[in-house]
Each structure stands twice: as C-alpha cells, then as structure tokens.
C-alpha positions in Angstrom: 93.6 94.9 84.5 93.0 95.9 87.8 95.4 98.3 88.4 95.1 101.6 86.5 97.7 101.8 83.5 97.9 104.4 80.8 97.8 103.7 77.4 101.0 105.5 76.6 102.4 102.6 78.8 101.1 100.4 76.3 102.7 101.7 73.4 105.8 99.7 71.5 105.6 97.5 74.1 105.6 93.3 73.7 102.6 91.9 75.9 102.9 87.9 76.5 99.1 86.7 77.0 98.7 85.2 80.6 95.4 83.1 79.7 93.5 82.8 76.0 91.9 85.7 75.1 90.1 86.6 72.2 90.6 89.0 69.3 88.7 90.7 66.4 89.7 91.9 63.1 90.8 95.6 63.3 88.7 95.7 60.2 85.5 94.2 61.6 86.4 96.4 64.7 86.1 99.6 62.6 83.3 99.0 60.3 81.1 96.9 63.1 82.6 98.1 66.0 80.9 96.1 69.4 79.2 93.9 67.1 82.3 92.5 65.3 82.6 88.8 66.0 85.4 87.1 67.6 88.1 85.3 65.9 88.1 81.4 66.4 89.9 79.9 68.2 91.2 82.8 71.0 94.5 83.7 71.2 96.6 81.0 72.9 98.2 82.0 76.3 102.0 82.7 75.8 101.2 84.4 72.6 103.3 87.8 72.3 102.5 90.7 70.4 103.4 94.2 70.3 101.3 97.2 71.2 100.7 99.3 67.7 97.5 101.6 68.7 94.3 101.2 70.6 90.9 102.5 69.6 88.7 103.9 72.7 85.0 103.2 73.1 82.6 105.6 71.6 79.7 106.7 69.4 80.1 106.4 65.7 81.4 109.2 63.3 82.8 109.7 60.0 86.4 110.5 59.2 86.5 114.5 58.9 89.5 114.3 56.6 87.9 111.5 54.6 83.8 111.6 55.2 83.6 108.6 53.3 85.2 106.6 55.5 83.2 105.8 58.5 83.3 104.1 62.1 81.1 101.8 64.1 80.1 102.5 67.6 82.5 101.0 69.7 81.5 99.9 73.5 85.1 98.7 74.6 88.6 99.8 74.7 90.7 98.1 72.4 95.0 97.6 71.9 95.5 97.1 68.1 98.4 94.8 67.1 99.8 93.3 64.0 99.6 89.8 63.8 102.3 87.0 62.7 100.4 86.6 59.5 101.2 90.5 59.0 97.3 91.6 59.6 96.2 93.8 61.8 94.1 92.8 65.4 92.6 94.2 68.1 92.0 93.0 71.5 89.6 94.5 74.2 91.3 95.6 76.7 88.8 94.6 79.4 90.1 91.0 78.5 93.8 91.4 78.7 94.9 89.9 81.8 98.6 91.1 83.3 100.1 90.0 86.4 102.4 92.4 88.3 105.2 89.8 87.0 104.0 90.4 83.3 103.7 94.0 83.9 107.4 94.8 85.1 108.5 92.0 82.3 106.8 94.0 79.4 108.1 97.6 81.2 104.9 98.4 82.0 104.4 100.8 84.8 100.4 101.6 86.4 99.8 105.2 86.8 100.7 105.4 90.6 104.3 103.9 89.7 104.6 106.0 87.0 103.8 109.4 89.2 106.0 107.8 91.7 108.7 107.6 89.6 108.5 111.4 88.3 108.4 112.5 91.7 111.8 115.0 92.6 113.8 114.5 95.5 111.7 116.8 97.7 109.0 115.5 96.9 110.0 112.2 98.1 111.3 113.5 100.9 108.3 115.3 102.0 106.4 112.4 101.4 108.5 110.2 103.3 108.7 112.7 106.2 104.8 112.9 106.5 104.8 109.0 106.6 107.4 109.0 109.2 105.5 111.5 111.6 102.3 109.8 111.5 104.0 106.7 112.7 105.8 108.8 115.4 102.6 110.3 116.5 100.5 106.5 116.4 103.5 104.8 118.7 103.5 108.2 120.9 99.4 107.8 121.0 99.5 104.0 121.9 102.4 104.4 125.0 100.3 107.3 126.3 96.8 105.3 125.9 98.9 102.3 127.9 99.9 104.1 130.9 96.6 105.8 131.0 95.2 102.1 131.7 98.0 101.0 133.4 97.1 103.5 136.2 
C-alpha cells in the first residue's frame, strides 16, 4: 500500500484482492514468525476476505497471561482473516495492493482522508482561506512581475 492506512480502517472490512497474493497459516506465523512458509498456490485475484485482526512485526515473546504460549519473531506486519474453510490465515501487509477504487469500494480511508473527514467546519474554512490567500498572492505577484517586465 503506497498510501498510509491505519489498521483501524482495515478492521472488519471486506478486501477484494487485486492480484495473486501469498498467504500463511496464522498458526505458522505465531510459531515460526518470519520463517513461516507460504501456502501454495497463492490466493487468486478477486478473492474476498474480511480483516479479523492484525499482527505487528516485533521480537519473539511469551504471552504474559499464559507464559507457556510463546510467539516467534516477526519481521513484517500481517492482516488476519478467516478463510472459506473456517481456518485462520495471514497476509503480509506489504504484499497487499489496493487501488484507490478498491479502497473506496471497501470503505477504507487513508490517514489523510480520515483526518480531513474529522475536521470541523471552522478548520475547513481556515484551510480554504489560507489556500485562497496564497492563490491571490501568486496571481498578484505574477501581475506585478508582468508589469515590471513590460516597462
């Protein structure tokens, strides 16, 4: 994903894959981390899934509530989903490609779009006013230079 998207925007959203994408068993990612092997064949273009959760990259650690449960080191962030067979799987975030149209169809906003949506009317008017002022200054400056050059 070239544009920044927060994980909260992906949760409970239906994603439609726009290209073949490698995927992994959640069990393998938890236990083997970055050494987990891809499942073959990759998920096909057009495959749909609902994002259930995510895993962030990080060092190996033991669950503080259940010390016997240990998690392997991960070098990538993963999105988690329940497959059509009822089992849990993971896709590396870096392997997920979403076009602007694909994001919009899923209702996913970039961080910038999310912030823009949360602006108050006053903030939007202030932003517009600043842009208008800059535009007027540029036009005035161009006109002034034109007059000076014309002399």
